[in-house]
Backbone as JSON Lines, residues from 0, in Angstrom:
{"i":0,"aa":"X","n":[-34.98,34.1,-11.12],"ca":[-36.03,34.74,-10.36],"c":[-35.39,35.79,-9.45]}
{"i":1,"aa":"X","n":[-36.02,36.94,-9.38],"ca":[-35.47,37.99,-8.54],"c":[-35.82,37.76,-7.07]}
{"i":2,"aa":"X","n":[-35.09,38.42,-6.21],"ca":[-35.32,38.28,-4.78],"c":[-36.7,38.77,-4.37]}
{"i":3,"aa":"X","n":[-37.19,39.8,-5.01],"ca":[-38.49,40.33,-4.63],"c":[-39.61,39.31,-4.89]}
{"i":4,"aa":"X","n":[-39.56,38.64,-6.02],"ca":[-40.57,37.63,-6.33],"c":[-40.43,36.44,-5.38]}
{"i":5,"aa":"X","n":[-39.19,36.04,-5.1],"ca":[-38.96,34.92,-4.19],"c":[-39.5,35.24,-2.79]}
{"i":6,"aa":"X","n":[-39.21,36.44,-2.29],"ca":[-39.72,36.84,-0.98],"c":[-41.24,37.01,-0.99]}
{"i":7,"aa":"X","n":[-41.78,37.44,-2.12],"ca":[-43.23,37.52,-2.25],"c":[-43.88,36.14,-2.15]}
{"i":8,"aa":"X","n":[-43.27,35.15,-2.78],"ca":[-43.79,33.77,-2.67],"c":[-43.69,33.26,-1.24]}
{"i":9,"aa":"X","n":[-42.59,33.56,-0.57],"ca":[-42.45,33.16,0.84],"c":[-43.49,33.86,1.71]}
{"i":10,"aa":"X","n":[-43.76,35.13,1.42],"ca":[-44.76,35.87,2.17],"c":[-46.14,35.24,2.0]}
{"i":11,"aa":"X","n":[-46.47,34.84,0.78],"ca":[-47.76,34.2,0.52],"c":[-47.87,32.88,1.28]}
{"i":12,"aa":"X","n":[-46.82,32.08,1.26],"ca":[-46.83,30.82,2.0],"c":[-46.97,31.05,3.5]}
{"i":13,"aa":"X","n":[-46.24,32.04,4.02],"ca":[-46.32,32.35,5.45],"c":[-47.72,32.83,5.83]}
{"i":14,"aa":"X","n":[-48.33,33.65,5.0],"ca":[-49.68,34.13,5.33],"c":[-50.71,33.01,5.24]}
{"i":15,"aa":"X","n":[-50.49,32.05,4.36],"ca":[-51.39,30.9,4.29],"c":[-51.27,30.05,5.55]}
{"i":16,"aa":"X","n":[-50.06,29.85,6.02],"ca":[-49.84,29.08,7.24],"c":[-50.46,29.79,8.44]}
{"i":17,"aa":"X","n":[-50.3,31.11,8.51],"ca":[-50.88,31.89,9.61],"c":[-52.41,31.81,9.56]}
{"i":18,"aa":"X","n":[-52.98,31.81,8.37],"ca":[-54.44,31.73,8.25],"c":[-54.98,30.4,8.75]}
{"i":19,"aa":"X","n":[-54.17,29.37,8.72],"ca":[-54.6,28.05,9.19],"c":[-54.52,27.91,10.71]}
{"i":20,"aa":"X","n":[-53.86,28.85,11.37],"ca":[-53.74,28.8,12.83],"c":[-55.06,29.2,13.48]}
{"i":21,"aa":"X","n":[-55.29,28.77,14.72],"ca":[-56.46,29.28,15.45],"c":[-56.35,30.8,15.63]}
{"i":22,"aa":"X","n":[-57.49,31.45,15.75],"ca":[-57.52,32.91,15.78],"c":[-56.65,33.51,16.87]}
{"i":23,"aa":"X","n":[-56.59,32.91,18.04],"ca":[-55.81,33.49,19.13],"c":[-54.31,33.42,18.88]}
{"i":24,"aa":"X","n":[-53.87,32.58,17.94],"ca":[-52.45,32.48,17.61],"c":[-52.08,33.26,16.34]}
{"i":25,"aa":"X","n":[-53.04,33.91,15.72],"ca":[-52.78,34.63,14.47],"c":[-52.3,36.06,14.66]}
{"i":26,"aa":"X","n":[-52.47,36.64,15.83],"ca":[-52.24,38.08,15.99],"c":[-50.79,38.5,15.75]}
{"i":27,"aa":"X","n":[-49.85,37.91,16.42],"ca":[-48.45,38.36,16.31],"c":[-47.89,38.1,14.91]}
{"i":28,"aa":"X","n":[-48.0,36.87,14.36],"ca":[-47.47,36.7,13.0],"c":[-48.28,37.47,11.96]}
{"i":29,"aa":"X","n":[-49.58,37.64,12.2],"ca":[-50.4,38.38,11.25],"c":[-50.03,39.85,11.18]}
{"i":30,"aa":"X","n":[-49.74,40.45,12.33],"ca":[-49.33,41.86,12.35],"c":[-47.97,42.03,11.68]}
{"i":31,"aa":"X","n":[-47.07,41.09,11.91],"ca":[-45.75,41.2,11.25],"c":[-45.88,41.06,9.73]}
{"i":32,"aa":"X","n":[-46.77,40.19,9.27],"ca":[-47.01,40.08,7.83],"c":[-47.7,41.34,7.3]}
{"i":33,"aa":"X","n":[-48.58,41.9,8.09],"ca":[-49.27,43.14,7.71],"c":[-48.29,44.3,7.56]}
{"i":34,"aa":"X","n":[-47.29,44.35,8.42],"ca":[-46.28,45.41,8.35],"c":[-45.3,45.17,7.19]}
{"i":35,"aa":"X","n":[-44.96,43.91,6.95],"ca":[-43.97,43.59,5.9],"c":[-44.54,43.74,4.49]}
{"i":36,"aa":"X","n":[-45.85,43.6,4.33],"ca":[-46.44,43.61,2.99],"c":[-46.21,44.89,2.21]}
{"i":37,"aa":"X","n":[-46.45,46.08,2.77],"ca":[-46.21,47.29,1.96],"c":[-44.76,47.44,1.5]}
{"i":38,"aa":"X","n":[-43.83,47.06,2.35],"ca":[-42.42,47.13,1.94],"c":[-42.15,46.19,0.77]}
{"i":39,"aa":"X","n":[-42.69,45.0,0.84],"ca":[-42.51,44.02,-0.23],"c":[-43.21,44.47,-1.51]}
{"i":40,"aa":"X","n":[-44.38,45.07,-1.38],"ca":[-45.11,45.55,-2.56],"c":[-44.34,46.67,-3.26]}
{"i":41,"aa":"X","n":[-43.78,47.57,-2.48],"ca":[-42.98,48.65,-3.08],"c":[-41.75,48.08,-3.79]}
{"i":42,"aa":"X","n":[-41.13,47.09,-3.18],"ca":[-39.95,46.46,-3.79],"c":[-40.32,45.76,-5.1]}
{"i":43,"aa":"X","n":[-41.44,45.04,-5.11],"ca":[-41.89,44.38,-6.34],"c":[-42.22,45.43,-7.4]}
{"i":44,"aa":"X","n":[-42.86,46.51,-7.0],"ca":[-43.16,47.58,-7.94],"c":[-41.91,48.23,-8.5]}
{"i":45,"aa":"X","n":[-40.9,48.38,-7.67],"ca":[-39.63,48.96,-8.14],"c":[-38.93,48.04,-9.14]}
{"i":46,"aa":"X","n":[-38.96,46.74,-8.87],"ca":[-38.28,45.78,-9.75],"c":[-39.05,45.48,-11.03]}
{"i":47,"aa":"X","n":[-40.4,45.42,-10.96],"ca":[-41.17,44.88,-12.07],"c":[-42.22,45.82,-12.64]}
{"i":48,"aa":"X","n":[-42.43,46.97,-12.06],"ca":[-43.37,47.93,-12.61],"c":[-44.61,48.11,-11.77]}
{"i":49,"aa":"X","n":[-45.32,49.2,-12.07],"ca":[-46.48,49.59,-11.27],"c":[-47.64,48.63,-11.42]}
{"i":50,"aa":"X","n":[-47.8,47.99,-12.59],"ca":[-48.92,47.08,-12.81],"c":[-48.87,45.91,-11.83]}
{"i":51,"aa":"X","n":[-47.7,45.33,-11.66],"ca":[-47.56,44.2,-10.74],"c":[-47.71,44.65,-9.3]}
{"i":52,"aa":"X","n":[-47.27,45.85,-9.03],"ca":[-47.46,46.41,-7.69],"c":[-48.96,46.62,-7.42]}
{"i":53,"aa":"X","n":[-49.7,47.07,-8.41],"ca":[-51.15,47.23,-8.26],"c":[-51.83,45.89,-7.99]}
{"i":54,"aa":"X","n":[-51.42,44.85,-8.69],"ca":[-51.99,43.52,-8.44],"c":[-51.65,43.03,-7.03]}
{"i":55,"aa":"X","n":[-50.46,43.33,-6.58],"ca":[-50.07,42.95,-5.21],"c":[-50.91,43.7,-4.18]}
{"i":56,"aa":"X","n":[-51.18,44.96,-4.41],"ca":[-52.01,45.75,-3.49],"c":[-53.43,45.18,-3.45]}
{"i":57,"aa":"X","n":[-53.97,44.79,-4.62],"ca":[-55.31,44.21,-4.65],"c":[-55.36,42.89,-3.88]}
{"i":58,"aa":"X","n":[-54.34,42.06,-4.04],"ca":[-54.29,40.8,-3.3],"c":[-54.13,41.05,-1.8]}
{"i":59,"aa":"X","n":[-53.31,42.02,-1.44],"ca":[-53.1,42.36,-0.04],"c":[-54.39,42.83,0.62]}
{"i":60,"aa":"X","n":[-55.12,43.7,-0.05],"ca":[-56.38,44.19,0.5],"c":[-57.39,43.06,0.61]}
{"i":61,"aa":"X","n":[-57.41,42.17,-0.36],"ca":[-58.32,41.04,-0.31],"c":[-58.01,40.1,0.85]}
{"i":62,"aa":"X","n":[-56.74,39.84,1.09],"ca":[-56.34,38.91,2.14],"c":[-56.5,39.52,3.54]}
{"i":63,"aa":"X","n":[-56.24,40.8,3.68],"ca":[-56.26,41.44,5.0],"c":[-57.42,42.41,5.15]}
{"i":64,"aa":"X","n":[-58.56,42.1,4.52],"ca":[-59.68,43.04,4.57],"c":[-60.23,43.23,5.98]}
{"i":65,"aa":"X","n":[-60.31,42.18,6.78],"ca":[-60.85,42.33,8.13],"c":[-59.92,43.14,9.04]}
{"i":66,"aa":"X","n":[-58.62,42.86,9.1],"ca":[-57.76,43.73,9.93],"c":[-57.71,45.17,9.43]}
{"i":67,"aa":"X","n":[-57.73,45.36,8.11],"ca":[-57.71,46.72,7.59],"c":[-59.01,47.46,7.93]}
{"i":68,"aa":"X","n":[-60.15,46.76,7.88],"ca":[-61.41,47.38,8.3],"c":[-61.39,47.73,9.78]}
{"i":69,"aa":"X","n":[-60.8,46.86,10.59],"ca":[-60.69,47.12,12.02],"c":[-59.89,48.4,12.28]}
{"i":70,"aa":"X","n":[-58.72,48.5,11.63],"ca":[-57.88,49.7,11.83],"c":[-58.55,50.95,11.28]}
{"i":71,"aa":"X","n":[-59.29,50.81,10.18],"ca":[-60.03,51.94,9.62],"c":[-61.1,52.42,10.59]}
{"i":72,"aa":"X","n":[-61.83,51.47,11.17],"ca":[-62.88,51.84,12.13],"c":[-62.3,52.45,13.39]}
{"i":73,"aa":"X","n":[-61.16,51.93,13.83],"ca":[-60.49,52.52,15.01],"c":[-60.04,53.94,14.71]}
{"i":74,"aa":"X","n":[-59.53,54.18,13.51],"ca":[-59.08,55.52,13.14],"c":[-60.24,56.5,13.08]}
{"i":75,"aa":"X","n":[-61.44,56.02,12.75],"ca":[-62.62,56.88,12.72],"c":[-63.18,57.14,14.1]}
{"i":76,"aa":"X","n":[-62.71,56.42,15.12],"ca":[-63.17,56.64,16.48],"c":[-64.18,55.63,16.96]}
{"i":77,"aa":"X","n":[-64.53,54.65,16.12],"ca":[-65.46,53.61,16.54],"c":[-64.76,52.63,17.46]}
{"i":78,"aa":"X","n":[-65.53,51.78,18.11],"ca":[-65.01,50.72,18.96],"c":[-65.43,49.36,18.39]}
{"i":79,"aa":"X","n":[-64.76,48.9,17.35],"ca":[-65.16,47.6,16.76],"c":[-64.82,46.46,17.72]}
{"i":80,"aa":"X","n":[-65.63,45.41,17.67],"ca":[-65.38,44.29,18.56],"c":[-64.38,43.33,17.93]}
{"i":81,"aa":"X","n":[-63.58,42.72,18.78],"ca":[-62.56,41.78,18.35],"c":[-63.14,40.38,18.45]}
{"i":82,"aa":"X","n":[-62.97,39.55,17.37],"ca":[-63.49,38.18,17.47],"c":[-62.75,37.37,18.51]}
{"i":83,"aa":"X","n":[-63.44,36.42,19.12],"ca":[-62.83,35.6,20.17],"c":[-62.07,34.44,19.61]}
């Protein structure tokens, strides 16, 4: 198994654990996973091809749809509310 797939599996496990945390404890580890994901996706795409990278992007968007929508709305100038 290559390092990229191994780190991808660790990333999935870490994001599952973070999702099980209460919302107020998810911000710091969630942001670090959000930042690490594109780097890992590019690495997987480099090692295994664009198709697998595309699947990783689809899974990433599915898992982080709410934070990505928040950042999208902030970039548009809206003031989205943060859940408590």
